[in-house]
N, C-alpha and C positions, 0 to 999 in steps of 0.2 A: 504494500500500500504506500503511495507517495506521501512525502512529508508535506508540511505547510510552510508557506513563505509568509512570515509576519512582517508587516511594514510598521515599524515602531517609531513613534514620535518621542524625541528626547528633549531635555531642557534647552532653552535658548540662552540661558545665562545662569540663573539660580538653580542649582542642582536639586533643591527641594521640590521642584516642580514635576519631577518624574512621578508617574502614576504607579500604584501598587500592582496593577495588571502588567504594566510594562516591565517592572522589575521581575515579576514571576516569569514572564516569557523569556527575558534575557538570561535568567538562570537555567531554564529548562531546555532551551534549544541546543542543538548540537554545534552550531556555528553562528557567529555574528559577522555579517558583511558590513563593514564600516567605511565611511568616506575617508576618515583619517583615524587609523587604529590608535595613534598616540592620544588624540583627544578623547576618543571613546574609552581608552584605558583609565583616564581620570575618573570618569563616571562609574566604571565598573569597580575601581578600587574603593571609591566612596561607599559602595554598597556591598563590598566583599563578594563580587561576582567573578568567578574564575573561568567562564565560558571562553573557548578559543575564539580569536578574531582573525579576519582576513580583510585586506583592503579592497574596496570597490569604489573607484573614483572615475571621473570623466575620461581619464587617459587609459584606463585598463578595463572598463566595463565590458567592452566588446569581447575581449579575451576571457575574462573571468566568468561571464554569463554562462557559457557552455558547461564549465565544470560545476558551477553552483546548481544549475538545473539538473545535472546528472546526480548530484548528491540528494536533491529533493526527490528525484525519481526513485532513488534507492530507499527512501523512507526517512531521511534526515530532515528535521525541522531546522529552518534557517531564519534568522532575524535580520532585517535590513534596517540600518540606521544611518543618518547623515551626521555631519558635524554638530548640528543643532536644529531643533524644530522637526518638521514633518518631511520625511524623505520624498524626493521627486519634485518638491515645491522649490524651484530654482536650485535643485540639488540632483545628484545622480540617482539612478535606480529604475528609470523608465524601461530601459532595455531588458533588465532582469525580470521585471514584472510582466512585460509583454511576452517574453519567452516562456515564463512559467505558465501564463494563461494558455498559450498555444500548446503547451505540453499537458494541459489538463490538471495542473497543480492548483490546490486551493490557496487563495490569497486572503489573508486576514489582517485588516488594519487595526492598529492599536493607537487610537487617537490620543492627542495630548497637545503640548505647546506648539504655537504657531506665531511667528513674529507678525505676519500679516494680520491675523485676526486680533492679536493683542493690541496692535497699534490702532486698528479700526475701532475696536470696542471702546478705547479711551480717547478717541479723537474728538468726540462731540459732534461729528458729522453724520449725516444719514447713512445707516448701515444695512437697511433692508435689501437694497440691491447694489452690488458693487462689482467691479472688474479688477482682477489681480493681473499685473503685467510683468512681474519679476524685475529684472534689471534693465534699464534702457540700453540699447545697443551702443557700442563704442565707436563703430565705423560711421563716418560722417553721413553717407548716403542713407544707411539704415536708421541712423539716429534722427535725421530729418523726417523720414517717413513715420517714425514712431511718434514724434511730437505732432506731426500733422494730424494723426489719428486722435490725439487727445482733445483737439479743438472742438470735436463734435461728439465727445463721449456721452454727455447728457446724464451722467450718473457719478457716483463716488468711485474713484480709482485709487488703488493701493499699489505701490511699487517700492523697490529697494534701490539704494544708491551707495556707492563707495565714498569715503570721506574726501578723497582728492578730487571728486567730480561733483560733490553736492552743490556747491555754490553755482557753478556753471549751469547745472541742471535746473536749479530754481530760477536763475536769471532767464534762461531760455523759456521755461514754463511761463514766467510772467509775460514775456514778449508774445507768446503764442495765445494765451488765454486771458490775459489781463491780471489785475492784482486781486485774484480770488482768494478765498479762505482755504488754508491748508493746516495740516497738523504734521509736524516732523518729530518722530520718536527716535531717540538715540540710546544705544546700549540697553535695550529692553531687558528687564528683570535683573540687571546687573547693579553693582554698587553705584555707578554714576548714571543711572537711568535719568533721562530728561525728555520732557515734552515741550515743544515750542509751537504755539498755536496762534493763528491770526492771518492777516493778509500777507502775501509773499514778501512785499517790501519790508514789512515789520520783522518777519522771520529772518530775512537776510541780515538785517541790522543786528539781530541778537545772536546770530550764528558765528561765534568767534572761535577760531582755530579748530575747525571741525575734526573730530576724532571718533573712532568707533564705527559701528554699523548703523545705518540710517534706514528707517522705514517711513515713507511719505504717504499721507492720505490727503487727497484733494477732491473737492466736490464741485461738479460742473452743472448742477441743477440750478433752478431759478431762485429758490427760497433763501439761500445763504450767500448769494453773490454780493461782492463788494462793488456797488455801482457808484460812479463818480457823482459827488454831490453837486457839482457845477455842470450845467448842460454843455456838451462838447460842441465846438464850432466845426464848420466844414473843413477848415484848414488843418485843425488839430487831428481830426479823423483821417484826413488824407495823408498827413505826415506819418501817423501811426501805421496806416495801411502800407505805405511805401517802405517803411522800416521793416515791417513783418515780411513782406513779399520779396523785396529786393535783397536786403541784407541777411535776413534769417532764413530765407528759402521756404516760407510758409505758402501753401497754395492760396490763391485768391479767395476761393469759396470759404476755406477755413479761417482766413484772416477776417473776412466779413462777419462770420459767425462769432468769432472771438470778440471783435469790436462791438457787435450788437449786445453781447452779454456784458461786456465791460461797462457800456454806457446806458444800459437799460433801454435799448432801441430795437426796433424791428429790423431784420436784415435788409429789407427793401429800403428803409430809411437811410441805412448806412451806405448802400449803393448810391442813393440819390445825393447824399452829402459828398461822396467822392467825386461824382460827376460834376456837381456844382463847383467844387474846388478846382477841378481840372479846367473848366471853362473860365474861371476867374483868373487862372494863371495865364491862359492864352490871351 
């Protein structure tokens, strides 16, 4: 009889967040497939768990999957863990799970900590419907496309970002969607946990010497938008439009949607303002 592949969520910072069920599974399985065996070793040592581990990360998952599935077929239970949080959520494990499913092996999730859900729950932003986007791409072309999609999201979005890119990402976000409300969570569940909430411009001012891991929550609906208190003039709207489309590479349609949201206007009114400004320049 084949074994079971357990997909086990582990703490994202505070080791006390591990569930009793997760600890039982980690003790009872024949093998733990870990993204980083050194980090997992700290967790196992904390709870006196001596189960053998093997590495399974983005660079070796293709090779390791075959041998792990073979062990599962022979009847061994295997636990899949990532460095922190829930496996496969911006972490390795998808190939192994897909291969196990194709081989008729039972997959059993052991739910627990998630940085995305923790940041969303404490953000103060609408959480009924949301989209999780992982990390923004690093390549310029892919990154531009990623930000273009945000302009018309229409719901709460959660994503991760590295400390050396957080400022540039928030500045780009402000250019694309306006000075909307966000929540930035840093070092969740750790000693230096911090939340910075408010319009992007305010968050940028308070974001000094970014360190640690960041989870960003931003809402693109209508009820919590930061709308300019002063009515925008045609020239101002036109200048913003040019800045977004020419310098930042935002598509014309997405730029209009973002400006409409920013100024509390209908998209058609933004189009009209742009056309009037063009005529005045001529």
